[in-house]
TORKOL-717558 format. One record per residue (C-alpha): residue number from 1; x, y, z. Coordinates in pm, 1 decimal. Layout:
BEGIN
  seq        xx        yy        zz
  NUM         X         Y         Z
...
***
This chain:
BEGIN
  seq        xx        yy        zz
    1    -217.4    2931.0    5333.4
    2      90.3    3176.8    5487.5
    3     348.4    2973.2    5659.6
    4     697.5    3011.5    5712.6
    5    1005.0    2810.1    5531.4
    6    1271.4    2730.6    5650.1
    7    1574.9    2452.5    5638.9
    8    1408.0    2294.0    5986.8
    9    1102.2    2217.0    5787.7
   10    1257.3    1920.2    5538.7
   11    1153.9    1604.8    5788.5
   12     813.5    1808.1    5753.8
   13     830.1    1826.5    5389.3
   14     920.6    1450.1    5338.9
   15     608.0    1379.8    5524.8
   16     368.0    1553.1    5296.1
   17     527.5    1438.9    4981.6
   18     475.5    1074.9    5129.6
   19     129.9    1178.2    5197.3
   20      94.7    1286.3    4835.3
   21     229.6     952.9    4729.1
   22      14.6     769.7    4953.8
   23    -284.8     938.1    4821.5
   24    -210.6     858.0    4467.0
   25    -188.4     488.5    4583.2
   26    -514.4     518.1    4716.2
   27    -656.0     651.2    4384.1
   28    -565.9     375.6    4222.1
   29    -641.4     139.0    4476.6
   30    -988.5     265.2    4401.6
   31    -996.8     248.9    4012.8
   32    -890.3    -141.6    4069.1
   33   -1173.8    -152.4    4337.0
   34   -1429.9     -44.7    4074.6
   35   -1312.8    -200.2    3749.5
   36   -1253.9    -524.0    3915.3
   37   -1614.3    -472.9    4036.3
   38   -1519.1    -507.5    4404.0
   39   -1642.5    -148.2    4560.7
   40   -1999.7    -356.8    4692.9
   41   -1825.5    -690.6    4836.0
   42   -1746.1    -519.6    5231.1
   43   -2100.8    -432.8    5324.1
   44   -2097.9    -251.5    5620.4
   45   -1850.8      -6.4    5787.5
   46   -1634.3     -71.1    6087.0
   47   -1358.7     182.8    6109.1
   48   -1175.7      49.2    6352.1
   49   -1271.1    -342.1    6385.7
   50   -1289.5    -322.9    5954.1
   51    -968.5    -336.0    5979.4
   52    -900.7    -714.1    5999.0
   53   -1023.4    -949.4    5728.6
   54   -1269.1   -1200.4    5836.3
   55   -1059.1   -1494.8    6075.2
   56   -1251.4   -1799.3    6005.3
   57   -1450.0   -1996.3    5738.3
   58   -1786.7   -1911.1    5954.7
   59   -1636.6   -1560.6    5941.1
   60   -1628.1   -1556.9    5530.6
   61   -1927.6   -1714.6    5479.8
   62   -2127.6   -1446.5    5689.3
   63   -1929.3   -1208.2    5471.5
   64   -2043.8   -1353.2    5171.1
   65   -2421.1   -1416.8    5278.1
   66   -2467.1   -1037.5    5297.7
   67   -2278.3    -969.2    4968.5
   68   -2534.2   -1224.6    4831.8
   69   -2794.1    -990.3    4951.8
   70   -2790.7    -729.7    4722.2
   71   -2837.5    -644.0    4331.2
   72   -2496.6    -684.6    4227.8
   73   -2459.4   -1046.4    4350.0
   74   -2780.3   -1179.1    4229.7
   75   -2797.0   -1063.4    3866.2
   76   -2425.5    -970.9    3792.1
   77   -2221.8   -1260.6    4014.9
   78   -2464.7   -1504.6    4103.3
   79   -2195.9   -1773.7    3971.6
   80   -1981.0   -1658.1    4218.3
   81   -1809.2   -1909.4    4427.5
   82   -1657.8   -1801.6    4826.3
   83   -1320.8   -1791.0    4627.0
   84   -1484.6   -1554.5    4415.7
   85   -1556.2   -1340.4    4652.0
   86   -1282.7   -1350.6    4841.5
   87   -1093.4   -1193.0    4551.6
   88   -1314.1    -904.2    4509.0
   89   -1314.2    -848.6    4915.1
   90    -933.9    -828.2    4880.3
   91    -976.7    -522.3    4697.5
   92   -1193.4    -357.2    4859.7
   93   -1023.7    -470.2    5191.2
   94    -713.9    -325.0    5097.8
   95    -851.8      23.9    4965.9
   96   -1029.3      90.0    5301.5
   97    -692.1     -22.2    5469.1
   98    -474.7     175.3    5251.1
   99    -684.5     483.9    5385.5
  100    -632.0     364.3    5728.8
  101    -263.6     392.0    5677.0
  102    -271.4     694.8    5546.6
  103    -442.0     825.7    5830.6
  104    -180.4     679.3    6040.9
  105      99.0     831.2    5881.9
  106     -71.6    1159.1    5898.7
  107    -134.0    1144.9    6262.7
  108     147.9     955.7    6411.9
  109     405.5    1215.0    6263.6
  110     198.3    1524.7    6325.2
  111     179.2    1417.3    6701.4
  112     555.4    1399.8    6641.3
  113     597.2    1705.3    6500.1
  114     410.5    1911.3    6803.8
  115     577.3    1702.6    7097.6
  116     892.1    1817.1    6923.4
  117     780.5    2156.7    6835.5
  118     865.1    2164.3    6468.1
  119     590.3    2257.1    6365.9
  120     517.6    2635.0    6356.0
  121     158.7    2813.6    6444.5
  122     178.1    2896.4    6091.7
  123     104.7    2541.1    6030.7
  124    -148.7    2403.2    6244.7
  125    -438.4    2525.4    6086.6
  126    -366.6    2357.7    5727.2
  127    -272.1    2056.4    5883.5
  128    -597.6    2046.7    6071.0
  129    -810.2    2106.6    5745.7
  130    -611.0    1846.3    5578.3
  131    -705.8    1566.9    5869.4
  132   -1053.5    1708.8    5812.7
  133   -1061.1    1678.5    5490.6
  134    -934.5    1298.8    5484.0
  135   -1175.3    1216.7    5751.2
  136   -1482.6    1371.4    5504.1
  137   -1353.0    1156.2    5228.9
  138   -1364.0     855.9    5447.8
  139   -1732.5     933.1    5540.9
  140   -1832.1    1002.7    5097.8
  141   -1653.4     652.2    5022.7
  142   -1932.3     541.0    5253.5
  143   -2198.7     717.0    5166.7
  144   -2089.5     630.7    4774.5
  145   -2117.7     263.3    4894.7
  146   -2406.1     260.5    5036.3
  147   -2593.1     350.2    4716.4
  148   -2504.8      19.7    4570.1
  149   -2634.4    -216.8    4884.1
  150   -2988.7    -243.9    4796.8
  151   -3119.3    -506.6    4540.0
  152   -3227.4    -187.7    4302.8
  153   -2887.9     -68.3    4188.7
  154   -2612.0    -279.3    4014.5
  155   -2372.8     -49.0    4112.1
  156   -2259.4     232.3    4328.1
  157   -2398.5     587.9    4179.0
  158   -2179.6     743.7    3961.1
  159   -2246.0    1102.3    4100.9
  160   -2152.1     998.1    4416.9
  161   -1847.8     805.7    4271.7
  162   -1760.6    1106.0    4115.7
  163   -1756.5    1313.2    4403.2
  164   -1601.1    1087.5    4629.1
  165   -1298.7    1075.5    4342.7
  166   -1254.8    1451.3    4313.9
  167   -1294.9    1448.0    4756.0
  168    -982.0    1251.8    4714.5
  169    -792.0    1470.4    4406.9
  170    -893.9    1811.9    4633.5
  171    -696.7    1633.8    4956.1
  172    -438.2    1546.3    4699.0
  173    -413.9    1914.7    4529.0
  174    -423.5    2055.3    4912.2
  175    -156.6    1853.5    5035.5
  176     137.6    1897.9    4703.8
  177       7.0    2270.9    4740.3
  178      93.4    2226.9    5118.2
  179     433.9    2078.0    5013.5
  180     526.5    2310.2    4790.8
  181     481.2    2615.6    4987.7
  182     709.6    2445.4    5266.3
  183     943.8    2361.3    5022.8
  184     978.8    2570.6    4718.8
  185    1212.7    2887.2    4757.9
  186    1085.2    3210.4    4685.8
  187    1346.1    3327.4    4419.8
  188    1167.3    3005.4    4211.8
  189     865.6    3153.9    4188.7
  190     793.3    3337.9    3905.8
  191     515.2    3638.6    3892.7
  192     315.8    3573.5    3592.1
  193     -32.7    3703.2    3588.9
  194    -101.4    3612.5    3234.6
  195      -6.4    3259.4    3306.4
  196    -149.5    3238.1    3586.8
  197    -467.3    3297.2    3508.6
  198    -482.7    3093.4    3206.7
  199    -329.9    2770.7    3450.0
  200    -638.6    2852.2    3663.3
  201    -848.5    2833.9    3364.5
  202    -698.4    2515.3    3271.8
  203    -733.5    2347.1    3616.7
  204   -1063.5    2440.5    3663.0
  205   -1140.7    2254.3    3278.7
  206    -921.5    1969.5    3414.1
  207   -1151.1    1926.0    3714.2
  208   -1446.8    1906.1    3510.6
  209   -1262.8    1677.4    3294.0
  210   -1214.5    1427.5    3569.3
  211   -1557.2    1408.9    3712.8
  212   -1630.7    1278.7    3334.0
  213   -1369.9    1062.4    3370.8
  214   -1566.4     926.3    3702.5
  215   -1908.7     956.4    3544.0
  216   -1751.9     767.7    3225.5
  217   -1576.2     500.3    3467.9
  218   -1900.5     457.3    3661.3
  219   -2167.7     367.4    3347.8
  220   -1889.7     220.7    3170.0
  221   -1915.8     432.2    2908.3
  222   -1636.2     322.7    2731.9
  223   -1828.0      50.9    2630.6
  224   -2092.0     275.6    2432.4
  225   -1819.2     359.1    2197.2
  226   -1491.3     173.7    2104.3
  227   -1394.1     345.1    1820.9
  228   -1165.0     692.3    1727.4
  229   -1120.5     939.1    1638.8
  230   -1505.4     904.2    1539.0
  231   -1760.9     795.1    1765.7
  232   -1922.0     435.8    1610.9
  233   -1874.2     635.7    1275.1
  234   -2012.9     951.5    1371.1
  235   -1866.3    1303.8    1491.3
  236   -2214.7    1383.9    1647.0
  237   -2367.2    1034.5    1758.8
  238   -2701.0     980.8    1773.2
  239   -2935.3     962.0    2063.9
  240   -2726.9    1246.4    2250.2
  241   -3041.7    1419.4    2393.2
  242   -3299.3    1127.2    2455.2
  243   -3469.4    1282.6    2658.6
  244   -3498.4    1635.4    2585.1
  245   -3353.7    1675.2    2920.1
  246   -3001.1    1886.0    2899.1
  247   -2870.8    1792.2    3233.7
  248   -2996.1    1457.5    3281.2
  249   -2863.9    1386.0    2884.6
  250   -2505.3    1517.3    3088.0
  251   -2486.6    1368.0    3414.3
  252   -2669.2    1011.9    3298.4
  253   -2668.8     954.0    2944.3
  254   -2328.8     695.8    2829.1
  255   -2285.3     868.5    2514.9
  256   -2355.6    1206.4    2579.6
  257   -2066.2    1180.9    2871.9
  258   -1848.6     939.7    2607.5
  259   -1867.1    1257.4    2428.9
  260   -1773.0    1572.6    2647.5
  261   -1543.3    1341.4    2777.0
  262   -1311.7    1344.7    2448.8
  263   -1411.2    1696.8    2386.3
  264   -1255.6    1855.7    2705.5
  265    -952.0    1609.3    2632.1
  266    -916.8    1788.8    2240.5
  267    -997.4    2129.9    2421.5
  268    -738.4    2068.3    2748.6
  269    -452.6    1980.4    2511.3
  270    -485.6    2282.7    2334.6
  271    -458.6    2500.2    2631.6
  272    -227.4    2340.0    2748.3
  273     -70.0    2377.8    2425.8
  274    -114.6    2715.4    2473.3
  275      36.2    2780.8    2851.8
  276     316.6    2623.4    2674.5
  277     373.5    2894.2    2462.8
  278     317.8    3137.9    2698.5
  279     557.6    3057.1    2960.3
  280     857.7    3029.6    2626.1
  281    1044.0    3308.8    2857.1
  282     996.9    3198.0    3232.6
  283    1299.2    2996.1    3266.3
  284    1183.0    2843.3    3578.3
  285     898.3    2678.1    3451.8
  286    1113.2    2512.0    3144.7
  287    1063.1    2215.9    3314.1
  288     735.2    2197.5    3442.9
  289     610.0    2340.3    3062.2
  290     738.1    2027.0    2933.2
  291     640.9    1831.7    3153.1
  292     287.6    1938.3    3098.1
  293     271.8    1915.5    2733.7
  294     398.2    1536.4    2751.6
  295     163.5    1445.2    2997.9
  296    -163.7    1587.2    2862.4
  297      -2.8    1459.6    2530.1
  298      19.1    1087.7    2712.4
  299    -309.6    1095.3    2869.8
  300    -502.0    1148.7    2528.7
  301    -302.9     847.4    2375.0
  302    -421.6     605.9    2670.4
  303    -715.9     790.5    2661.1
  304    -726.2     638.1    2270.8
  305    -575.7     315.1    2386.9
  306    -856.2     217.3    2632.2
  307   -1094.1     302.7    2410.7
  308    -929.2      22.1    2094.2
  309    -845.1    -190.0    2364.9
  310   -1226.3    -196.0    2501.8
  311   -1470.3    -520.6    2395.0
  312   -1673.7    -647.6    2660.5
  313   -1505.6    -550.3    2914.8
  314   -1266.9    -191.9    2970.6
  315    -843.7    -348.1    3008.7
  316    -721.4    -327.2    3334.6
  317    -344.6    -181.3    3265.5
  318    -465.3      98.0    3043.2
  319    -786.5     188.3    3201.2
  320    -512.5     273.6    3573.1
  321    -248.9     391.2    3343.7
  322    -513.0     702.1    3190.8
  323    -595.0     754.0    3546.6
  324    -215.6     804.3    3676.5
  325    -167.4    1042.2    3404.0
  326    -491.1    1237.8    3466.5
  327    -357.0    1297.1    3876.6
  328     -24.8    1315.0    3701.1
  329    -100.4    1626.5    3477.0
  330    -319.8    1768.2    3778.8
  331     -75.2    1758.1    4012.0
  332     216.6    1898.1    3685.5
  333     -59.0    2220.0    3619.6
  334    -127.6    2276.8    4028.2
  335     296.7    2320.7    4034.3
  336     320.9    2492.5    3724.7
  337      27.8    2710.8    3883.8
  338     209.0    2751.5    4204.2
  339     505.5    2889.3    4033.7
  340     370.7    3149.0    3906.5
  341     228.8    3296.5    4197.1
  342     269.1    3633.2    4306.0
***
């Protein structure tokens, strides 16, 4: 993604970093939606008309009746009143409307920059890709929701949830990289092949870890083991491969997913500590390397807090902090990777 960098890009950089912040908020709203069980409350996908909530009592009753037809409402939330339904509806509505707002915030300034000829030709294609990724994310979100709109499934597919989550983080990564391209002076970039290679491996492993974080959330796998540092009193928990099928265990078995998520966390901490040491002689990375080390340590600490405070439900505050720190770690490592580009 080659493009020109100049002082006139200031407004575009602010616009892109605004997008980064809005995507972070959107992912956190997705976390709230998931943890409050709100994701299936809106049973229809209306990209335009869906921006408005039900406007009268009859419309609310109609929306509630449609929700009561699915398995989640019949099995888990059969006790719900209309007031209960309005509470979960709010979070899903806010999540969807924030996505619409992101689209507006990206589209209107883009048109303005085009008209005012503030966008260089080299930026056009990356921005088109940005819009396509945003649209794709919305479509993936609806495909995810549809997996739970039936009488058999009580929640959305955790696989589709992970795809939706990683697609959002891919959009975050792309937008951040785009903004860095336009805002970081070339003299601030230090070619460091060894550090760059290690950071690439870390980012790859981090993506896998974030996928497993989505699996943990989608399957409520924290409820399967709320002890630390052991897992229900064991280091190699029982029932890891109940069917003997490896792929099925690592993608669907709660205790196996739990074990993998913890293990990758420890491995990431070790690799980031090594990266921290390897970049000690790169003065331009002084801030980002320290931030990476502190963030990964905080992320592990918050993960432990989530586990130790999980009883019958996953604690919302700790879980959101854990999710936010995971995103922060991704952004810090993307920043570190960027600063060591050739």
